[in-house]
N, C-alpha and C positions, 0 to 999 in steps of 0.2 A: 798427348795425342794431338795431332795437327789436323783440324777439320777444315776442309775447303769446300765452301758452298758455291755452286754454280747454277744460277737461275737463268734459264733460257726462256725467251719470249715464245708464247704460244702463237703461231702464225694465224690461227683461226680467230684469236681474240684481238689481234693487233688492229688498231683503228685504220681504216682505209682513208687516205688523204683525199679530200675533195678537190676536184678540178676547179680552176678559176671560173669556168662557166657555171658550174653547179653552185659555187659560192654566191655568184651574182644572182642566179635564179632564186636561191633561198632568200637572199636579202630583199629581192623585189616582192616575192610572195609574202614575206613577213610585213613589209611596208604596206602592201595593199590590205592585208588583214587588219593591221593596226589602224590604218586610216579609215577603213570601213567601220570598225568598232567605234572609233572616236567620233566619226561623222554621224553614225547611227544612234549612239547612246549619249554622247556628251555635248557636242556643238557642231555647227556647220557654218559655212560662209554664205552670205546672201548679198546681192547687189540691188540697189534701189533703181527700178526701171522707169519710174514716173514721178510726177510732182505732187502726188496726193498727200504726202506728209510734209511738204514745204511749210515753214522754214525749219521744222524740227529736224527732219532728215531731208537731204537734198538728192536730186537725181545725180547719180555718179558716186554716191556713198557706198562703201563696202562694209558690211556688218558681220560681227560674230553673233550667232543666234544660239542661245543656251537651250538645249533639249532636256537637260536634266532638271531645269527649274520647275517645269510642270510635269515632268516624267517623260522618259523616252517612249515614243510611239513605235511599236513594232511594225515592220513593213507589211502592207497588204499584198504586195507583189514581189515575192522574193526572187523571181526570175527577171532580173534587170541588170543592165550594164552599169556598174558603179561609176560615180563621179560624172554623170552625163545628165543633160536635160531629158525630160520624158519624150520629147519629140525633137529630132534634129533634121537639118536639111529640108525643112518645110513640112514633111509628112512621114518621116521615118521614125517609128516608135523604137525606143531603147528598152522596152519592157515587154513581157508576155502576160496575157490574161489567163494562161493555162492553169496557173495556181493562184488562187486568191484566198488569203487567210482572213479570219474575222478580226475585228478591232480589238487590240490589246495595248494597254499602256502600263508601263512599269511605274512604281511610286516615284514621285518627284520631291524636290526640296520645298515646294510651296504650291499654292493655288493661284490662278489668275486673279489679280486685283484690279479694281477700277483704276483706269488711267495707265495701266501697263501697256507698253508697245509690244504687240504680238505679231508673229509671223504665222500664217495659216493657209490652208488650201482654199481655193475659191469655191464657195458653196453653190453658185449658180451653174457650175459644171457638173453637178450631181444629176442623176436621173438616167433612165434607159436611153434617152435620145442622144446622150453623149457617150455612154458606156466607157467612162474613164474611172479607174480605181481611185479611191480617195487620195492616196499618197502620191499619185501621179498627176493630180490636178494642178493648175497654175498656183504658184505661191504669191501671196499678197502680204503687205505689212500695214497695219492700222493701229490706232489706239483703242483699247477696250474702254467703252463708256459705261456699259452695264453688265453685271454678272448675273448668274442664275438667281431668279426670285426678285430681281430689281424691277421697278416700274420706271420706264424712261419716258420723258416728255421733252420736246424741244419747243421753246417759246421765243419767237423773234431771234432765232439762231442760238440762243442760250440753252444748253442742256441741263435738265433737271433730273436728278435721280432720287426716287422716293420723296418727291416734293421739295428737295433742296437743290439749289444751284450747284452744279459741278464745277470745280476749278478749271479754268481754261488753260491750255498749254501756253507757256510763256511766249512762244513764237507762232502761235496759231494764226492762220491767215483766213481772210474772207474778202468779199468784194465791196468796193466803195465806188460811188459815183462822184467823180472829181470834175469840177468845172473850173477852168482857168480863164485868165484874161486874154488868152490867145497866144501868150508866150509859153514855149515848151518848158517842161521841168528838166533841170540839169540831168543828163543821162548818168553822170557819175553818182548823183544822189539816188537815182532809181536803182542802180546796181548795188550800191552800198546798203540801201534799206530793203533790198530784196522786193522791189516793186515791179510788177509786170502789167502791161496793158492788155486787157482781154478783148475789148471791143469799143467802138465809138458809139455813144448813145445819142449824140446830137451835136450841134455846133459848139465846139470848145468843151464838150462834156464827154468823159471817157469812163468806162468801167475798168477800175484797176484793182488788182489783187495784191494785198499787202497785210502785214501784221498790224495790230492795233497801235503799236509804238510808232510805226512809220506814218500812220494816219495822223497821229498827234503832231509829228514833225511837219508834215505837209500843211497842216492848218496854219502854221506860222509863216508860210511863204507868201510874199506879196503878190505873186502871180497866180495864187490859188484862191478863187472866190468862194467856193463852197465844196465841202466834202461830207458825204452822208453814206451810211451803210446801205448796201443793196439787200433788201429782205423781201422774200416772197410773202404776201399777205396771208394771215390766218384764214382758213376756210377755203383757200384756193386749191382745187384738186389738180394734182400732177399725175398723169397716167403712168409715168416712169417710176413712181415711188411705190414701194411695197406697202400694202399688199395688192396694189394695182386694181383697186375696186372703188367705185364712186361712193360707196357707203362711208368710206374713210377719206375725207377731204383733207389730205395731208400733203405736205411738200417739203422741200429741203430745209426750210427754216422754221416751220411750224408743224409739229409731228406728235402723234400719240394723244393720250397715254397708251403704252403698250408694256405688258409684263413679259419678262424673260422666262421661258420654260425652264424648270428645274427638275432634275431627276427625282422621281417619286411624287411630283406635284400633279394633282388631278384637276382638270378643268372641265366644266360642263360643256357639252357640245350643242351649239345652235348655229344659226346663220352667221352671226358675227364672229364667234370664236373659231368656227371652222374656216372662215375666210382668213383669219390671222394665223392659224396653226396647222392648216391642212398640209402645207408643204413639209413641215417638220414631221408630222405624223406619217405621211405617205412616202415621202422621198428619203428623208434622213433616217427614219425608224422602220422603213420597209414594211408598211402595211398597205393593204388594198382598201381604198375608201370609195364608197359609192353612196350617192344621195338619191333616194327613191321617194319622191314626194317630200313629206316632212320627216321621213326617217333617214337616219345616217347609219350606214352599215360599215363596220370595220372588219375586214376579213370574213365577210358574209354574215356577221352577227350584228343585230341592232345595238347601237351604243348611244347612251345618253351622256357619257363622260369618257375622258381618256387620261391615262396616267403615263407621263413621259418617262422614257428609259434613259435619257441622256440629259446633261446640262447644256445650256445654250448661252451665247454671249452676243453683245452688240458692239460692233467694231466700226469706227469712223476715222476718216483722215483728218489731220490737223489743217489741211488746206480745204476748208469747208465747202467751197463752191467749185472745186475741181477734184472731186474724189468719188469714185464709184465704190460705195460701201454698203453697210447694212440698211441704209435708207432706201437703197435700190433693190437689194435681194434678201433682206431680212436677217434672221439669226444665223450665227455661226455655231454649228454643232461641235461638241468637245472632240469628236474623232477627227475633225479637220485641223485642230490646233497642232502646230509644229513646235514652237518654242518661243522664248522671250528674247527680244533684241537687247543686247547687253553693251556692245562696244562698236563704235565706228573705227575700224582699223586703218582705213585708207579712203581717199576721196579724190575724184578728178572732175574737172569742169571742161566738157567737150567744146564749149563755146570760146575758150581761151586759146592763146598760142601755145605751142609745144612747151616752151620754157615756163609758162605760167599756169600750166594745166593742173598741177597738183595743188589741192587745197591743204596746205601744211597745217593750218589752224584746226583742221578737223581730224588729223591723223591721231589715232589712239585716244579718241574722245569718248568718254562714257555717255550712254544714251539716257536721257531723262524723260 
């Protein structure tokens, strides 16, 4: 018997061929979703806008920031235009406050360690006077000097953690008073050694910002008579320095001791501790603090102590005399942390000519 099978296609099951426009649209949607997931959960790009980390990181460096290192932080404001700055064209917001989610961070590969270079949101933009969600605040990059529970002290510009001198960054910069014989220092040397003049202090004396290695080189020049570090004396009160209170006569170069709040740590409350920790208790941990005579009220109840709900960190720029950092606005709460700086993938110098603008020696350079 001769069997002949004839299979016919079912027109209802036949796949409809997509148009070119639909294929392009699907590809774009997939790319946006993939990029959003990668940028939100894995890593993002960041540009160095200022010189606070010179000479570790330079203005014009472009970095990859790992979000998975410390755990991806979920967005507080899901209603936002992806891949844009929080504010564009001067005053146009790219996000909406209509929906604000509570702080949530997924598990990460590690915790922040002392001397990690960290990207985070600017803490002094917190508070009702700004009304800016945490994840939409200005992003900064600094080096973590102290982690939760650490006691930080700065003595004559040297950082001490728990009583021990912290290693300085290899290219850390600070100010020096340089007195010359009247002859100018070779500008090529200034550029090569990353030396900049901040101000003139007197006849033939200038405040220059440079790494320690450059200061050692200048000492050997015949036209340099003297070079000494510029250090604010201990006991000198600087009103710009946190906690902005004359009880604490601290400055850029002589500071502390001060303990970093740690989740679960309980501190007694008095005039001194409230001065140091009130902003963390009130602004970052959303409590109402009222001082009534000698009584301290938290959320309407008398309190003799407070237990912190989050971890806090101390961030400082490697360019010690040209960095707005924790010395000015205090602790960085854990919910402000974005990620760990991992790689300089590109770098440009806007002061150079077009053909010399790219810093090739910094391309694909690991961050230390």
